[in-house]
Structure formats: C-alpha cells, structure tokens
C-alpha positions as CSV (number, residue, x, y, z in Angstrom):
1,M,0.0,0.0,0.0
2,R,2.8,2.4,0.8
3,T,4.5,1.5,-2.5
4,F,1.3,2.2,-4.3
5,M,0.9,5.6,-2.5
6,R,4.5,6.6,-3.3
7,R,3.9,5.8,-7.0
8,F,0.6,7.6,-7.0
9,L,2.2,10.7,-5.4
10,L,5.1,10.6,-7.8
11,W,2.9,10.4,-10.9
12,F,0.6,13.1,-9.5
13,G,3.6,15.3,-9.0
14,I,4.8,14.7,-12.5
15,L,1.4,15.5,-13.9
16,A,1.2,18.6,-11.8
17,V,4.5,19.8,-13.1
18,L,3.6,19.0,-16.7
19,H,0.2,20.7,-16.3
20,T,1.8,23.8,-14.8
21,S,4.5,24.0,-17.5
22,C,2.0,23.5,-20.3
23,R,-0.2,26.3,-18.9
24,K,2.8,28.5,-18.6
25,R,3.9,27.7,-22.2
26,F,0.5,28.3,-23.8
27,E,-0.8,31.1,-21.6
28,T,-2.0,33.9,-23.8
29,V,-2.7,37.5,-22.8
30,P,-4.5,40.2,-24.7
31,S,-2.2,42.4,-26.8
32,H,-1.7,46.0,-25.7
33,G,0.1,47.4,-28.6
34,D,2.6,44.5,-28.7
35,F,2.4,43.9,-32.5
36,R,3.9,45.4,-35.5
37,T,3.3,44.9,-39.3
38,S,5.9,44.4,-41.9
39,T,4.3,47.1,-44.1
40,D,1.8,49.9,-44.0
41,T,0.6,49.4,-47.6
42,V,-0.1,46.4,-49.8
43,F,-0.1,47.3,-53.5
44,L,-2.0,44.7,-55.5
45,D,-1.1,46.5,-58.8
46,S,-3.6,46.4,-61.6
47,V,-6.3,43.8,-61.9
48,F,-9.1,43.2,-64.4
49,T,-12.7,43.4,-63.3
50,G,-14.0,39.9,-62.3
51,I,-10.6,38.3,-62.5
52,S,-8.8,37.3,-59.3
53,S,-5.5,39.0,-58.5
54,P,-2.3,37.2,-57.6
55,T,-1.8,36.7,-53.9
56,Y,0.1,39.3,-51.9
57,G,1.2,39.1,-48.3
58,F,2.7,40.7,-45.2
59,K,3.5,39.7,-41.7
60,I,2.3,40.7,-38.2
61,Y,5.0,40.4,-35.6
62,N,4.7,39.9,-31.9
63,V,7.4,42.1,-30.4
64,S,6.8,40.9,-26.8
65,D,8.1,38.0,-24.8
66,K,4.6,36.5,-24.2
67,N,1.9,35.0,-26.3
68,I,-0.5,37.7,-27.4
69,S,-4.0,37.7,-28.8
70,I,-5.1,40.1,-31.5
71,D,-8.8,41.0,-31.0
72,K,-9.7,41.5,-34.7
73,I,-8.3,41.6,-38.2
74,A,-10.8,42.7,-40.9
75,P,-11.2,45.0,-43.9
76,L,-13.1,48.2,-43.1
77,R,-16.0,47.1,-45.2
78,G,-16.1,43.7,-43.5
79,N,-17.8,40.9,-45.5
80,A,-18.8,43.5,-48.1
81,S,-15.1,44.0,-49.0
82,F,-13.8,42.8,-52.4
83,Y,-10.6,41.8,-50.6
84,R,-10.2,38.3,-49.4
85,L,-7.8,37.3,-46.6
86,N,-5.9,34.3,-45.3
87,V,-4.7,34.8,-41.8
88,D,-2.2,32.2,-40.4
89,G,-3.6,29.6,-42.8
90,E,-7.3,30.3,-42.3
91,P,-9.3,31.9,-45.2
92,G,-12.0,34.5,-44.6
93,K,-12.6,38.2,-44.2
94,I,-13.1,38.8,-40.5
95,F,-10.9,37.2,-37.8
96,H,-11.1,37.3,-34.0
97,D,-8.6,36.3,-31.2
98,I,-5.6,35.5,-33.3
99,V,-2.7,34.2,-31.2
100,I,0.9,35.0,-32.0
101,P,3.7,33.3,-30.0
102,P,6.4,35.4,-28.4
103,R,8.9,37.0,-30.8
104,D,7.1,35.2,-33.6
105,S,4.9,36.3,-36.5
106,I,2.0,35.2,-38.7
107,Y,1.4,35.7,-42.4
108,V,-1.6,37.6,-43.8
109,F,-2.3,37.0,-47.5
110,V,-4.5,39.2,-49.5
111,E,-6.4,38.7,-52.8
112,L,-8.9,40.7,-54.8
113,T,-11.7,40.1,-57.2
114,A,-13.5,43.4,-57.9
115,D,-16.4,44.5,-60.0
116,I,-15.7,47.9,-61.6
117,S,-19.4,48.6,-61.9
118,Q,-19.7,48.6,-58.1
119,L,-16.8,51.0,-57.6
120,D,-16.9,54.8,-57.6
121,D,-13.2,55.0,-58.6
122,P,-11.0,52.5,-60.4
123,V,-8.4,53.1,-57.7
124,Y,-9.9,50.8,-55.1
125,E,-8.4,51.4,-51.6
126,E,-9.6,50.0,-48.3
127,K,-8.1,49.9,-44.8
128,L,-7.3,46.5,-43.2
129,L,-7.9,47.0,-39.4
130,I,-5.7,45.2,-36.9
131,R,-7.0,45.8,-33.4
132,D,-6.0,44.8,-29.9
133,R,-7.0,46.1,-26.5
134,S,-5.0,49.3,-26.8
135,V,-4.4,50.2,-30.4
136,T,-5.9,49.9,-33.9
137,D,-3.3,49.7,-36.6
138,T,-4.2,49.8,-40.3
139,V,-2.6,48.4,-43.5
140,L,-3.8,50.1,-46.7
141,L,-4.9,47.7,-49.4
142,T,-4.8,49.4,-52.8
143,S,-5.3,48.3,-56.4
144,F,-6.3,49.7,-59.8
145,V,-9.3,47.9,-61.2
146,K,-9.5,47.9,-65.0
147,D,-12.6,47.3,-67.0
148,A,-11.9,45.2,-70.1
149,Y,-13.3,43.1,-72.9
150,F,-12.7,39.4,-72.4
151,L,-12.2,37.0,-75.4
152,Y,-12.0,33.3,-74.7
153,P,-12.9,29.9,-76.1
154,Q,-16.3,28.4,-75.3
155,Q,-16.4,26.0,-72.3
156,Y,-18.6,22.9,-72.8
157,A,-20.7,21.0,-70.2
158,D,-17.9,18.5,-69.6
159,L,-15.7,21.5,-68.8
160,S,-13.6,21.0,-71.9
161,L,-12.7,24.1,-74.0
162,D,-13.2,24.9,-77.6
163,S,-10.1,24.5,-79.7
164,I,-8.7,25.3,-83.2
165,Q,-6.6,23.0,-85.4
166,V,-3.1,24.5,-86.1
167,G,-1.5,21.5,-87.8
168,E,-1.1,17.7,-88.0
169,Y,1.2,15.2,-86.4
170,A,3.2,12.8,-88.6
171,D,0.4,10.2,-88.4
172,G,-2.3,12.7,-89.5
173,T,-3.7,13.3,-86.0
174,P,-4.8,17.0,-85.7
175,V,-2.8,19.3,-83.6
176,R,-5.3,21.4,-81.6
177,V,-4.8,24.3,-79.1
178,P,-7.4,26.0,-76.9
179,G,-8.9,28.8,-79.0
180,F,-11.7,30.2,-81.0
181,L,-12.2,31.6,-84.6
182,I,-13.7,35.0,-85.4
183,S,-16.7,34.5,-87.6
184,N,-16.4,37.7,-89.7
185,D,-14.0,40.6,-90.4
186,T,-13.4,41.9,-86.9
187,T,-12.0,45.2,-85.5
188,L,-10.6,45.5,-82.0
189,T,-10.9,49.0,-80.7
190,A,-9.1,51.1,-78.0
191,D,-12.1,51.9,-75.8
192,K,-11.2,49.2,-73.3
193,P,-8.3,46.8,-72.7
194,I,-8.8,43.4,-74.3
195,V,-7.9,40.3,-72.4
196,I,-7.5,37.1,-74.5
197,Y,-7.6,33.6,-73.2
198,G,-6.5,30.8,-75.6
199,H,-5.7,31.5,-79.3
200,L,-7.7,34.0,-81.3
201,G,-7.9,32.5,-84.8
202,V,-8.4,34.5,-88.0
203,P,-9.9,32.0,-90.4
204,P,-9.5,31.9,-94.2
205,G,-10.8,35.0,-96.0
206,K,-11.2,37.1,-92.9
207,T,-9.2,40.1,-91.5
208,L,-8.5,41.0,-87.9
209,T,-8.0,44.8,-87.6
210,I,-6.6,46.3,-84.4
211,E,-7.0,50.1,-84.0
212,A,-4.5,52.6,-82.7
213,G,-4.2,52.7,-79.0
214,A,-5.6,49.2,-78.4
215,H,-4.1,47.3,-75.5
216,L,-4.2,43.5,-75.8
217,Y,-3.4,41.3,-72.7
218,F,-2.7,37.7,-73.3
219,H,-3.2,35.0,-70.7
220,Y,-0.6,32.2,-70.4
221,N,-0.7,29.8,-73.5
222,S,-2.6,32.3,-75.6
223,G,-1.9,34.1,-78.9
224,I,-3.1,35.0,-82.4
225,V,-3.1,32.6,-85.3
226,V,-3.7,33.9,-88.8
227,F,-4.7,31.1,-91.2
228,E,-4.4,30.7,-95.0
229,D,-5.8,33.5,-97.0
230,A,-6.4,35.6,-93.8
231,S,-4.8,38.8,-92.6
232,I,-4.0,40.8,-89.6
233,H,-3.8,44.6,-89.7
234,I,-2.3,46.4,-86.7
235,N,-2.8,50.1,-87.2
236,G,-1.0,51.9,-84.5
237,M,0.1,55.6,-84.7
238,P,3.0,57.6,-83.3
239,G,2.4,58.0,-79.6
240,N,-0.7,55.8,-79.8
241,E,0.8,52.4,-80.4
242,V,-1.0,49.1,-80.2
243,I,0.4,47.1,-77.3
244,L,0.4,43.3,-77.1
245,E,1.7,41.8,-73.9
246,D,0.9,39.3,-71.1
247,D,-1.8,39.8,-68.5
248,R,0.6,39.6,-65.5
249,M,0.8,43.3,-64.6
250,Q,2.9,43.0,-61.5
251,E,6.3,44.8,-61.6
252,D,8.2,41.4,-61.3
253,F,6.8,40.4,-64.7
254,E,7.5,43.6,-66.6
255,N,10.2,42.0,-68.7
256,A,9.5,38.3,-68.2
257,P,9.8,36.3,-71.4
258,G,7.5,33.5,-72.5
259,M,4.4,34.7,-70.7
260,W,2.2,34.2,-73.8
261,N,2.7,32.6,-77.1
262,F,2.9,34.5,-80.4
263,I,1.5,36.2,-83.5
264,W,1.6,33.2,-85.9
265,L,1.2,34.0,-89.6
266,K,0.6,30.5,-90.9
267,S,1.4,29.3,-94.4
268,G,-0.8,31.0,-96.9
269,S,-1.6,34.1,-94.8
270,K,-1.1,37.2,-96.8
271,N,-1.1,41.0,-96.7
272,N,-0.3,41.2,-93.0
273,I,0.5,44.7,-91.9
274,I,1.9,45.8,-88.5
275,N,2.6,49.4,-87.9
276,Y,3.4,51.1,-84.6
277,A,3.1,48.1,-82.3
278,V,4.8,47.1,-79.1
279,I,5.0,43.3,-78.7
280,K,6.4,42.1,-75.3
281,N,7.1,39.0,-73.3
282,A,6.0,36.3,-75.8
283,V,7.5,33.0,-76.7
284,A,8.0,34.3,-80.2
285,G,6.9,37.8,-81.1
286,I,6.0,37.2,-84.7
287,I,6.3,33.9,-86.7
288,A,6.0,34.3,-90.5
289,H,5.6,31.4,-92.9
290,P,5.5,31.5,-96.7
291,T,2.5,32.5,-98.8
292,N,1.0,30.2,-101.4
293,N,2.5,32.3,-104.2
294,A,6.2,33.0,-104.0
295,G,5.8,36.6,-105.1
296,D,3.2,37.6,-102.5
297,K,4.3,39.6,-99.5
298,V,3.5,37.9,-96.2
299,L,4.3,40.8,-93.8
300,T,5.1,44.5,-93.8
301,V,6.2,45.4,-90.3
302,T,7.1,49.0,-89.6
303,N,7.8,51.3,-86.6
304,T,7.4,48.4,-84.3
305,Q,9.2,47.2,-81.1
306,I,9.5,43.6,-80.1
307,Y,11.1,42.7,-76.7
308,N,11.7,39.9,-74.3
309,S,10.8,36.9,-76.3
310,A,11.7,33.5,-74.9
311,A,12.8,32.3,-78.3
312,Y,12.8,34.7,-81.3
313,N,11.5,38.3,-81.5
314,L,10.8,37.8,-85.3
315,I,11.3,34.5,-87.1
316,A,10.5,34.0,-90.8
317,I,10.6,30.7,-92.5
318,A,10.8,30.8,-96.4
319,S,8.8,33.9,-96.1
320,Y,8.6,37.3,-97.7
321,V,8.9,40.2,-95.2
322,E,9.7,43.9,-95.5
323,G,10.3,46.1,-92.5
324,Y,11.7,49.4,-91.4
325,N,12.1,51.3,-88.1
326,L,12.0,48.0,-86.3
327,V,13.5,47.7,-82.8
328,L,14.2,44.2,-81.5
329,N,15.9,43.3,-78.3
330,N,16.4,40.7,-75.6
331,S,15.4,37.2,-76.8
332,G,16.5,33.7,-75.8
333,S,17.7,33.0,-79.3
334,A,18.2,35.3,-82.3
335,S,16.3,38.5,-82.3
336,L,15.8,38.2,-86.1
337,A,15.9,34.7,-87.6
338,L,15.5,34.2,-91.3
339,L,15.4,30.5,-92.0
340,L,15.0,28.3,-95.2
341,G,15.6,31.2,-97.6
342,G,12.9,33.6,-98.7
343,Q,12.9,37.2,-99.6
344,Y,13.5,40.1,-97.2
345,D,14.2,43.8,-97.0
346,F,15.0,45.7,-93.8
347,K,15.9,49.4,-93.6
348,H,16.8,51.6,-90.6
349,C,16.3,48.8,-88.0
350,T,17.9,48.2,-84.7
351,F,18.5,44.4,-84.2
352,A,19.9,43.9,-80.7
353,N,20.2,41.2,-78.1
354,Y,21.4,41.9,-74.6
355,S,19.7,39.0,-72.9
356,S,21.5,37.4,-70.0
357,G,21.1,33.8,-71.2
358,I,23.6,31.6,-72.9
359,R,23.6,32.0,-76.7
360,N,25.6,30.3,-79.5
361,L,26.4,31.5,-83.0
362,T,22.9,30.7,-84.4
363,S,21.5,32.8,-81.5
364,A,23.2,36.0,-82.8
365,S,21.1,39.1,-83.0
366,V,20.6,38.3,-86.7
367,F,20.8,34.8,-88.0
368,I,20.2,34.0,-91.7
369,T,20.3,30.6,-93.4
370,N,18.8,28.9,-96.6
371,E,18.3,25.6,-94.8
372,Y,16.1,24.2,-92.1
373,Q,16.7,21.3,-89.8
374,T,13.7,19.0,-89.2
375,Y,12.8,15.3,-88.9
376,D,11.0,12.9,-91.2
377,N,8.1,10.6,-90.2
378,N,10.6,8.0,-88.9
379,G,12.4,10.5,-86.6
380,N,15.4,10.8,-88.8
381,Q,17.0,14.2,-89.1
382,L,16.2,16.0,-92.4
383,T,17.8,19.1,-93.9
384,L,15.5,21.2,-96.1
385,V,17.0,23.8,-98.4
386,N,15.4,26.7,-100.3
387,D,16.7,29.8,-102.2
388,L,17.3,33.0,-100.3
389,T,16.2,35.0,-103.3
390,S,17.3,38.3,-101.7
391,C,17.9,39.7,-98.3
392,R,19.0,43.3,-97.8
393,I,19.7,44.9,-94.4
394,A,20.6,48.5,-94.8
395,N,21.3,51.5,-92.6
396,S,20.7,49.4,-89.5
397,I,22.4,48.5,-86.2
398,I,23.2,44.8,-85.4
399,Y,24.5,44.6,-81.9
400,G,24.4,42.9,-78.5
401,N,26.5,41.5,-75.6
402,R,28.2,38.7,-77.6
403,D,31.3,39.1,-79.8
404,I,29.5,37.8,-82.9
405,E,26.0,39.2,-83.4
406,F,25.6,38.5,-87.1
407,F,25.8,34.9,-88.4
408,V,25.0,33.1,-91.6
409,I,24.9,29.4,-92.5
410,K,25.0,28.9,-96.3
411,N,23.9,25.6,-97.8
412,N,25.3,25.2,-101.3
413,G,22.2,23.3,-102.4
414,A,20.3,26.5,-102.8
415,Q,20.9,30.2,-103.6
416,M,22.2,32.5,-100.8
417,N,21.8,36.1,-101.8
418,F,22.2,38.6,-99.0
419,L,23.6,42.1,-98.7
420,L,24.5,44.2,-95.6
421,K,25.2,47.8,-96.4
422,N,25.9,50.9,-94.3
423,N,25.3,49.1,-91.0
424,L,26.9,49.2,-87.6
425,V,27.6,45.6,-86.8
426,R,29.2,43.8,-83.8
427,F,31.4,41.1,-85.3
428,E,34.6,40.3,-83.4
429,D,35.9,36.8,-84.3
430,T,38.4,36.8,-81.5
431,Q,38.6,33.0,-81.3
432,N,39.0,32.6,-85.1
433,Q,35.9,30.4,-85.3
434,I,34.8,31.5,-88.7
435,D,36.6,31.1,-92.1
436,E,33.7,31.1,-94.5
437,T,34.3,33.7,-97.3
438,Y,30.6,34.7,-97.1
439,L,31.3,36.0,-93.6
440,D,34.3,38.0,-94.7
441,F,33.2,41.6,-94.4
442,S,35.7,42.6,-97.1
443,N,33.7,40.4,-99.6
444,T,31.7,43.1,-101.5
445,T,29.3,40.5,-102.8
446,Y,27.7,40.4,-99.3
447,F,29.0,43.5,-97.5
448,L,29.3,47.2,-98.4
449,N,30.3,50.2,-96.2
450,N,29.6,48.6,-92.9
451,L,31.3,49.7,-89.6
452,L,32.4,46.9,-87.4
453,N,32.4,47.0,-83.6
454,G,31.8,50.7,-83.2
455,T,30.0,52.0,-80.1
456,P,26.3,52.3,-80.5
457,D,25.8,54.3,-77.3
458,F,22.4,52.9,-76.5
459,E,20.4,54.6,-73.8
460,D,19.8,51.4,-71.7
461,P,19.6,48.2,-73.6
462,A,18.9,46.1,-70.5
463,E,15.6,48.0,-70.2
464,N,15.0,48.0,-73.9
465,K,15.8,51.6,-74.4
466,L,17.7,51.7,-77.6
467,R,17.8,55.3,-78.6
468,I,21.4,56.3,-79.6
469,G,23.3,59.1,-77.9
470,L,25.7,61.8,-79.1
471,Q,28.7,59.4,-78.8
472,S,27.2,56.7,-81.1
473,E,29.4,55.6,-84.0
474,A,26.2,54.9,-85.9
475,I,25.8,58.7,-86.5
476,G,26.0,59.7,-90.1
477,I,26.9,56.3,-91.6
478,G,23.6,55.6,-93.4
479,D,23.1,55.7,-97.1
480,P,21.1,58.8,-98.0
481,A,19.5,56.9,-100.9
482,V,18.0,54.3,-98.5
483,T,17.0,57.0,-96.1
484,A,15.1,58.9,-98.8
485,T,12.6,55.9,-98.7
486,V,12.3,56.1,-94.9
487,P,12.8,59.8,-94.1
488,F,11.5,59.7,-90.5
489,D,12.7,57.7,-87.6
490,I,10.5,55.6,-85.3
491,S,9.9,58.7,-83.1
492,G,8.9,60.8,-86.1
493,E,12.2,62.7,-86.4
494,D,13.4,63.8,-89.8
495,R,16.8,62.1,-90.4
496,T,17.4,62.8,-94.1
497,A,20.4,65.1,-93.4
498,S,23.5,62.8,-92.8
499,P,21.4,59.8,-91.8
500,D,22.2,57.6,-88.8
501,A,22.1,53.8,-88.9
502,G,19.3,52.3,-86.8
503,A,15.6,53.0,-86.0
504,Y,16.4,56.1,-84.0
505,K,18.1,59.4,-84.9
506,H,20.7,60.3,-82.4
507,T,19.8,62.6,-79.5
508,N,21.1,63.9,-76.2
509,L,20.2,61.1,-73.9
510,E,20.5,63.4,-70.9
511,D,17.7,65.7,-72.0
C-alpha cells in the first residue's frame, strides 16, 4: 500500500509539473500594442474586373516575450469587401482572437476580385484594421481595377474548352490548341483593354484589324493565329501604339519572357500589316511562314518594337517580309531569324540582343540561313533547303552583348543572296571560329560600307531603351538613298540630313 501511494504521489507530482509547464507555455494574454506589421501598404497593382488578382502578403509580428492575442483583423467594409484574406492559414474576411507566439509572426495573405461597376473609382483602396486592447493599426490595401473586354474559347458542359486546329502530327492526327475563330472581319478597338484567353484564330478569307491605342493582354498559353488567305492589320500611330503583352501586370513580370505565345502567320496568310506596335514577353513575337504564291508579300512590319521573347523576336521561314524602323531586343535565341531562304528587305532597323542567357552563333542578334533542320516521319534528321532570293539589311544596327551578333549558314544546295550595307555591326571573331568567305566583311558580294564594332551608345539596352546618344558611331553612316525611302525615324524625327544607322536618330540622352 505504501509503495502504491508513493507511486501515486510521484505520478501526481509529474502530472502537476507538466500541467503547470503547459499552462505557462501556452498562456495567452490580450495584446496591448505588442504587435507590428511588416508594411503599412499592400499594392495589388492592376487587376481586371471579375478576375482574381495574384496573392500578396505581409507579416504581423509579436514584439513581446509573451503569447499575445489580436482581437480582430478585418477590412473596413467587413464581409462586403472585395478583398479576401488568409490569416495564419485560415481563409476568410473577419478574424477574431488571433494568437501570435512570443517573438514570432504570422502571415496575412490578400487577394482581390472586384467588379468595376460597383466602384466609384477604379483606384480601389480599403483599410485593413488590426485591433488589440490598446491600439488599432491599419494596412492600406490598394489596387487599380481595369474594365476590359474578355475574349476566350467556349467552355462545354464537360468543362472542356473549344479549340482550333493548327497542324497535324506525322500520323495525321490533328494538332489542336485551346482557342476560337472570329466569324467575320473583326475590329478590336481602343475603348477598353482586351484580355485574351486561348488562341484567337483568323480563319480563311477574314481580316482582324486592331485600331491605334488598343491594348491587348494575353493570358498564359494564348496568342493570335492567322490562317491561310487571312490577314491581320495592326494600325498603331505615333504615340498611340498598339500594345500586345501578357496579363501579368505586376512589376516582377514587366520584362518576363514567354508569358504568352505569339502572333503566328501560318502558311498562306497574306497582306499582313503591322505598324506602330509594341510586342512584349511572348515565346516568339512574330512567326511568319510562306504564302502560297512566292511573289506575294507575307508581312510588312514598320515602326514596331518587339522585346523579351523566350525564343525569337521575329522569325521568318521561307517567307517574304519587309520592314523598317524595327527595334528588336532581348530574346532567348536570335532577335531576327530568317530560315529556309525567302525574300527580305530591312531598312533603318535596330536588331539587338542583350539577354543574360547563354547564346551560341545561331543565336546571334541576326541569324540567316537557306536551310532548315527538321525530322521525317521516322524520326530521322532531315535538312531542307530553299533559295534565299534576296535579303538586304541597310542603314541598321546589329549589336548585342556577344562578340558575334551576325551569323549566316550557307547551304550550297540553294541560292544564298544577301547584302549588308551601311550598318553598324558587332562582329569580333576573337577566337577565329569563322573562315567562311561569305562572312568576310571585305567580300563586297555580301558587304558594303559597314562599320564593325563601333560603339552604338544605346540609352539602356537592358531596359529595352535603344535610342542612340551623341557618342554613337552609328551617327551619319547611313546611305542617303536608302533614307530617302524612310525619311522619318521611329519617333517621327526627320533624319534625311546625314542619316544615322538604326531605327532612331541620335539625341542627347541626358535631356
């Protein structure tokens, strides 16, 4: 009996100690100004009406040495708020008695889905109240809510999406992508932003026109596909360009490549015209294929900027393209790639690549070849060849952060006719990699009056600012006869007197 009592008292003592220590460890007292927030404002950037924002967050810190309890966390409008919260892992809008351990913190995450029709001002701000027994702190939640048109593929009862066929696999199986076809000639206007989900298809015989000032936002895995005998006309104007970019409007995604797919001019499309456009953050800015008739022009692209493509800014395959006042920069591969021959004429362009990725010779700013590497139905590598009937690049800048920013592969199985004249070109074969005569800049069959490795004096190529300054060696090296056909630069400045190479006339960059 004594032994039993001793054991009973021992276990009772242990339990008493554990109970006391647990109570001490988890004892919570009301906070009296013992918390701090990691920020006083949460910027949710811009969001489209009816579309959920990305998630943003901040922390609430317990600055005391004891457990504290926050009485209430809630937006000022309570359950009527468009803001949604997640506090320490729990979703909702109004929270009570939130415990924070000593010298610890909790996360507060914020999202927004707003209806512009229910707001007095597109700048939607609301205070998030954080209250304890002594103080009420606030964190300002702010966002800009944009009204927009939304274009997207139809969703069926089984939750599948409408799709369009863009090709065939080797066995004849259709290649389909989420998307939809316009049914008639269609004009997209500038009165509201336009958000596109999936691929907007322009079917045979139809034209998609995009008016000056229109702003198109593409969701991930979206783009424009122009089919045989169809056209796209982008009609921007100086200072009122058409902008095509992804729908991630947060600052972190400002220059993110590959956020949407492309403008794809499929084989047989024709009379495509792009003027004063800005195309950003695509997988490939423009893809141009051949027409059905070799003499028909596929694309005229002028006064246009294409930046931050994951692969190519402009790629043409056996196509017929003319362009002037183009500014291309920052792509994972070549900024301008002309493959499998074709016919091309570029005047007063700036072809640059200052991307931070690893690039080889075929990823030079400008890459030209009359062949194309592909595979047959059995998976064997196949080399196709086609005549490069003509390719002139004149009064332009070809530059970047690699030693060799112009590269050509010539297949003797087809014609290879190209001419570079009056350009500023970066071509420094410091490792003696190249011995082809068609890449010898003294060979006047292919090169005339070019300046190698001079300083372009770009404003800030990392930020796609490619105006040239007063120290640029592109100043005055253009051919006046070429300039006479393109007398104004991309900014509308007259450059006919002693013309500069590139899309921009030189200026004082400090002004």
